[in-house]
C-alpha positions in Angstrom: 11.8 -8.7 2.9 12.4 -7.9 -0.8 13.2 -11.6 -1.4 10.1 -12.7 0.4 7.9 -10.3 -1.7 9.3 -11.8 -4.9 8.9 -15.4 -3.7 5.3 -15.3 -2.4 3.6 -18.6 -3.3 1.0 -19.2 -5.9 -2.1 -19.9 -3.7 -3.6 -23.3 -4.3 -7.2 -23.4 -5.4 -8.4 -24.8 -2.1 -6.8 -21.9 -0.1 -8.7 -18.8 1.1 -6.7 -16.6 -1.4 -7.1 -19.2 -4.2 -10.9 -19.1 -3.8 -10.8 -15.3 -3.8 -8.7 -15.4 -7.0 -11.5 -17.5 -8.6 -14.0 -14.7 -7.8 -11.9 -12.0 -9.4 -10.5 -13.7 -12.5 -8.9 -12.4 -14.7 -8.0 -9.8 -12.0 -6.4 -12.2 -9.6 -6.4 -10.9 -6.0 -3.1 -12.7 -5.2 -1.4 -11.0 -8.1 -2.6 -7.5 -7.1 -1.5 -8.2 -3.5 1.9 -9.5 -4.7 2.5 -6.3 -6.7 1.6 -4.2 -3.6 4.1 -6.2 -1.6 6.9 -5.8 -4.2 6.3 -2.1 -4.5 6.4 -1.7 -0.7 9.5 -3.8 -0.3 11.4 -2.2 -3.2 10.8 1.3 -1.8 11.9 0.2 1.7 15.0 -1.5 0.3 15.9 1.8 -1.4 15.4 3.7 1.9 17.8 1.3 3.6 20.4 1.8 0.7 20.1 5.6 1.0 20.4 5.6 4.8 23.7 3.7 4.5 25.1 6.8 2.7 23.5 9.6 4.5 20.2 11.3 5.4 18.7 13.4 2.6 16.4 16.2 3.5 13.3 15.2 1.6 13.7 12.1 -0.6 13.0 9.3 1.8 9.6 10.5 2.8 8.0 9.8 -0.6 9.5 6.3 -0.6 8.1 5.5 2.8 4.8 7.0 1.9 4.5 4.8 -1.2 5.4 1.7 0.9 2.8 2.6 3.5 0.1 3.0 0.9 0.9 -0.2 -0.9 1.2 -2.4 2.2 -2.0 -1.0 3.7 -4.1 -1.5 0.6 -2.9 -5.1 0.4 -3.7 -5.8 4.1 -7.1 -4.1 3.6 -7.8 -6.8 1.0 -6.3 -9.7 3.0 -8.0 -8.6 6.3 -11.5 -8.9 4.7 -13.9 -11.0 6.9 -15.2 -13.0 3.9 -13.9 -14.1 0.6 -16.5 -12.1 -1.2 -15.6 -8.9 0.6 -11.9 -9.5 -0.3 -13.0 -10.0 -3.9 -15.1 -6.8 -3.8 -12.2 -4.8 -2.5 -9.9 -6.2 -5.2 -12.4 -5.4 -7.9 -12.9 -1.8 -6.6 -9.1 -1.3 -6.8 -9.1 -2.7 -10.3 -12.0 -0.4 -11.4 -10.0 2.5 -10.1 -6.8 1.3 -11.8 -8.6 0.9 -15.1 -9.9 4.4 -15.0 -6.4 5.7 -14.1 -4.9 3.8 -17.0 -7.6 5.2 -19.3 -6.5 8.7 -18.3 -2.9 7.8 -18.8 -3.5 6.5 -22.3 -5.4 9.7 -23.1 -2.7 11.9 -21.8 0.3 10.1 -23.3 -1.0 8.5 -26.5 -3.8 10.9 -27.2 -6.5 8.2 -27.3 -8.0 5.5 -25.1 -7.0 1.8 -25.3 -9.5 -0.5 -26.8 -9.2 -2.8 -23.8 -10.5 -0.4 -21.2 -14.3 -1.0 -21.9 -13.9 -4.8 -21.8 -11.8 -4.7 -18.6 -14.3 -2.4 -16.9 -17.3 -4.5 -17.9 -15.6 -7.7 -16.8 -14.7 -6.2 -13.4 -18.3 -5.0 -12.9 -19.8 -8.4 -13.9 -17.5 -10.1 -11.4 -18.6 -7.7 -8.7 -22.3 -8.3 -9.5 -21.8 -12.0 -9.0 -20.5 -11.7 -5.4 -22.8 -12.8 -2.6 -23.7 -10.6 0.3 -22.1 -7.5 -1.3 -23.9 -4.3 -2.1 -23.1 -3.7 -5.8 -23.8 0.0 -5.4 -20.5 0.4 -3.6 -18.5 -0.8 -6.7 -17.7 2.7 -7.9 -16.9 4.1 -4.5 -13.4 5.5 -4.5 -10.8 3.6 -2.6 -9.2 6.3 -0.6 -5.7 5.7 0.8 -6.3 7.6 4.0 -9.5 5.7 4.8 -7.8 2.3 4.0 -4.7 3.2 6.2 -7.0 4.3 9.1 -9.0 1.0 8.8 -5.8 -1.0 8.7 -4.5 0.8 11.8 -7.6 -0.4 13.8 -6.9 -4.0 12.9 -3.2 -3.8 13.4 -2.7 -1.1 16.1 0.7 0.4 16.7 2.6 -0.3 19.9 2.1 -4.1 19.6 5.8 -4.6 18.9 9.1 -2.7 19.0 9.0 -1.7 15.3 5.7 0.1 15.5 6.3 3.6 16.8 3.8 5.6 14.8 0.5 4.6 13.4 0.2 4.1 9.7 -2.0 7.3 9.4 0.6 9.3 11.3 3.3 8.0 8.9 1.1 8.9 6.0 0.4 12.4 7.2 4.1 13.2 8.0 5.4 11.8 4.7 2.6 13.5 2.7 3.5 16.8 4.2 7.1 16.5 3.0 6.1 15.0 -0.4 3.8 17.9 -1.0 6.4 20.4 0.2 4.0 21.8 2.8 6.2 24.6 4.1 4.1 25.1 7.3 4.6 21.4 8.3 8.3 21.3 7.2 9.2 23.7 9.9 8.2 21.0 12.5 9.5 18.0 10.5 12.9 19.5 9.7 15.6 20.5 12.2 18.4 23.0 12.1 21.7 21.2 11.5 24.1 22.6 12.2 23.2 26.0 13.8 24.3 28.6 11.3 26.3 31.6 12.6 24.3 34.7 13.3 23.3 36.5 10.1 23.6 33.4 7.8 20.9 31.1 6.5 20.2 28.0 8.4 20.9 24.6 7.0 18.0 22.2 7.7 17.8 18.4 7.5 15.3 15.7 8.2 14.7 14.8 11.8 16.3 11.4 12.4 13.6 10.4 14.8 10.8 11.1 12.2 12.6 9.2 9.4 13.4 6.2 11.7 9.9 6.0 13.1 8.2 6.3 9.8 10.6 3.7 8.2 10.1 1.3 11.1 6.3 1.4 11.0 6.3 0.9 7.2 8.7 -2.1 7.6 6.4 -3.6 10.1 3.3 -3.1 8.0 5.0 -4.7 5.0 6.1 -7.6 7.1 2.5 -8.1 8.3 1.4 -8.1 4.7 3.8 -10.9 3.7 2.8 -13.0 6.7 -0.9 -12.5 5.9 -0.4 -13.5 2.2 1.4 -16.7 3.3 -1.4 -17.5 5.8 -4.2 -16.9 3.3 -2.4 -19.1 0.8 -2.4 -22.2 3.0 -4.6 -25.0 1.6 -7.7 -25.9 3.5 -7.3 -29.0 5.7 -9.5 -31.9 4.8 -10.5 -34.8 7.0 -9.4 -38.3 6.2 
């Protein structure tokens, strides 16, 4: 999967994804989706590498959470019913990314980059040129939970042997551990082994939770790679 994520094709101009790229230039949709795929695959590759050595208590949940978020955002774009809607979703992601980078520059460097206003105005102009899209939604926040829930409806769990949990269930479980929610940790962690009476209990991740979350995130990333390749196929023309 990692190799596939790094070898996704450049969509030809006459493909669905190529036409969406033209509507979002210089913020190519295919490039944003490709980065999402690489982030998801890289996180999952690391989960696999860690599991070959053991089962850490907390670390894998944040990796799986990141993979679920990235793959769901990418599918959200690729699942759009129209090219203009896909472009709109891409530009909304970029608007949010530009604002986040503006804050990053301000925090680390102490000032804003001179590129931010130009990037923001270009993204907005591209969005205004889209057909059948309400421009008032351009600044609406792209919320991970909403995107994951929407992606769940299009790609329901239980359709294959890899999907045990829904994407939203994975997101909630992994977020609870990532945020060190002690109330939730009591249900997600298990005693292993039972400590003698009077001694503290050693806890570890539930194997079933880790395996289920990992499996669903793998499936979602695989769906993303398949969708990218499908959307990159050139339009057939008659003789």
